[in-house]
C-alpha positions in Angstrom: 0.8 20.0 2.5 -0.1 16.5 1.3 -3.6 17.2 0.1 -6.8 19.3 0.7 -9.7 17.8 2.7 -13.1 17.9 0.9 -15.4 16.9 3.7 -16.0 15.2 7.2 -15.3 11.8 5.6 -11.9 12.8 4.4 -11.3 14.0 8.0 -12.2 11.0 9.5 -10.3 8.7 7.2 -7.0 10.6 7.9 -7.7 10.7 11.6 -8.5 7.1 11.9 -5.3 6.2 9.7 -3.1 8.4 11.4 -0.8 5.9 12.5 -0.3 4.3 8.8 -0.1 7.7 6.9 0.9 10.1 9.3 0.4 13.8 9.5 -2.5 15.6 10.9 -5.7 17.7 9.8 -5.5 21.5 10.1 -7.9 24.2 9.1 -7.0 27.7 8.3 -10.1 28.7 10.4 -13.2 27.1 12.1 -16.0 29.5 12.8 -18.8 28.5 15.1 -22.5 29.4 14.5 -22.1 31.5 17.7 -19.3 33.5 15.8 -16.3 32.4 17.6 -13.5 31.7 15.2 -10.3 29.7 16.0 -7.3 29.9 13.6 -4.8 27.2 12.8 -7.1 24.8 14.7 -5.9 21.1 14.3 -8.8 18.4 14.2 -8.0 15.7 16.6 -11.1 13.5 16.8 -14.4 13.2 14.6 -17.2 11.0 16.5 -19.9 9.1 14.6 -23.3 8.2 16.1 -24.8 5.6 14.1 -24.0 6.5 10.5 -23.7 10.2 11.0 -20.9 12.6 12.5 -22.0 14.2 15.6 -19.1 15.9 17.2 -15.6 17.1 16.4 -12.6 17.4 18.7 -10.1 20.6 17.9 -7.1 22.0 19.7 -6.6 25.6 19.1 -3.4 27.7 18.9 -3.8 28.5 22.7 -3.6 24.8 23.2 -7.2 24.8 24.4 -9.1 21.4 23.7 -12.7 21.8 22.1 -15.3 19.1 21.7 -17.9 20.8 19.4 -21.3 19.4 18.1 -21.4 19.1 14.4 -24.4 21.4 14.3 -22.6 24.2 16.3 -19.9 24.5 13.3 -20.5 27.2 11.0 -17.7 26.9 8.5 -14.4 25.0 8.4 -12.0 27.2 6.2 -9.2 25.4 4.2 -8.7 22.2 6.0 -5.8 20.2 4.8 -3.8 17.1 5.6 -0.1 18.4 6.4 2.9 16.8 7.9 3.4 17.4 11.5 6.5 19.4 10.9 4.4 21.7 8.8 1.6 22.5 11.3 1.0 26.0 12.0 -0.4 25.5 15.3 2.6 25.6 17.6 1.2 24.0 20.5 0.1 20.8 18.6 3.2 20.8 16.4 5.4 20.6 19.7 3.2 17.9 21.1 2.6 15.7 18.0 6.5 16.2 17.2 7.4 14.8 20.7 4.8 12.0 20.2 6.2 10.9 16.8 9.8 11.2 17.9 9.1 9.1 20.9 7.5 6.4 18.7 10.5 6.5 16.4 12.8 6.1 19.2 10.9 3.1 20.8 10.5 1.5 17.1 14.2 1.8 16.5 14.9 0.2 20.1 12.7 -2.6 19.5 14.1 -3.5 16.0 17.8 -3.0 16.9 19.8 -5.4 14.7 17.0 -6.0 12.4 16.2 -3.9 9.3 13.1 -5.3 7.7 11.0 -3.8 5.0 8.0 -2.8 7.4 10.3 -1.3 9.9 12.1 0.7 7.4 8.7 2.1 5.8 7.2 2.8 9.2 10.6 4.7 10.4 10.9 6.4 7.1 7.2 7.6 7.3 7.9 8.9 10.9 11.0 10.4 9.9 9.3 12.4 7.1 6.4 13.5 9.0 8.6 15.0 11.6 11.4 16.2 9.2 14.3 14.1 8.2 16.9 16.2 9.6 15.0 16.6 12.9 14.8 12.9 13.1 18.2 12.2 12.2 19.5 14.7 14.8 17.9 12.4 17.6 17.9 9.0 16.2 20.3 7.2 14.2 18.8 5.8 10.9 21.7 4.9 8.9 19.2 3.4 6.1 17.4 6.8 5.5 18.8 9.0 2.9 20.8 11.6 4.8 20.4 15.3 3.6 24.2 16.0 3.5 25.1 13.0 1.9 22.6 13.5 -1.1 24.9 16.0 -2.8 26.9 14.9 -5.8 30.1 15.9 -6.8 31.3 15.8 -10.2 35.2 16.1 -11.1 35.6 16.9 -14.9 
């Protein structure tokens, strides 16, 4: 878990800056005023009309996409900003992992032979978001700390 979400403004900030900071917003449960409950719903969109939030886009554990008016939401329980690899919603974890891996591969392809600081920072953020071991198994990133090479061996 990166940090807890304290309101719609925090959700909006994370979602609108998703490319820069990575991760996703996941709620343990979203309960609608009608009584329907959705466990491990990932919040994908937060729409504003003028200066007020008007609707929210979520993806359920079954992969169902819903757009819900803000007034129809009864309660959002335990929303958190988490790494994509830590999502408990299997459909969204699979989809976002594939999306981030594709972006990482394309980033490495475009920057082949060049290892600038912005490239390293973005590649590291993407790798940490999907899990460094998973990223290293699909893309060669020699500038990232390899989990097996971090072991220190002391003799004497």
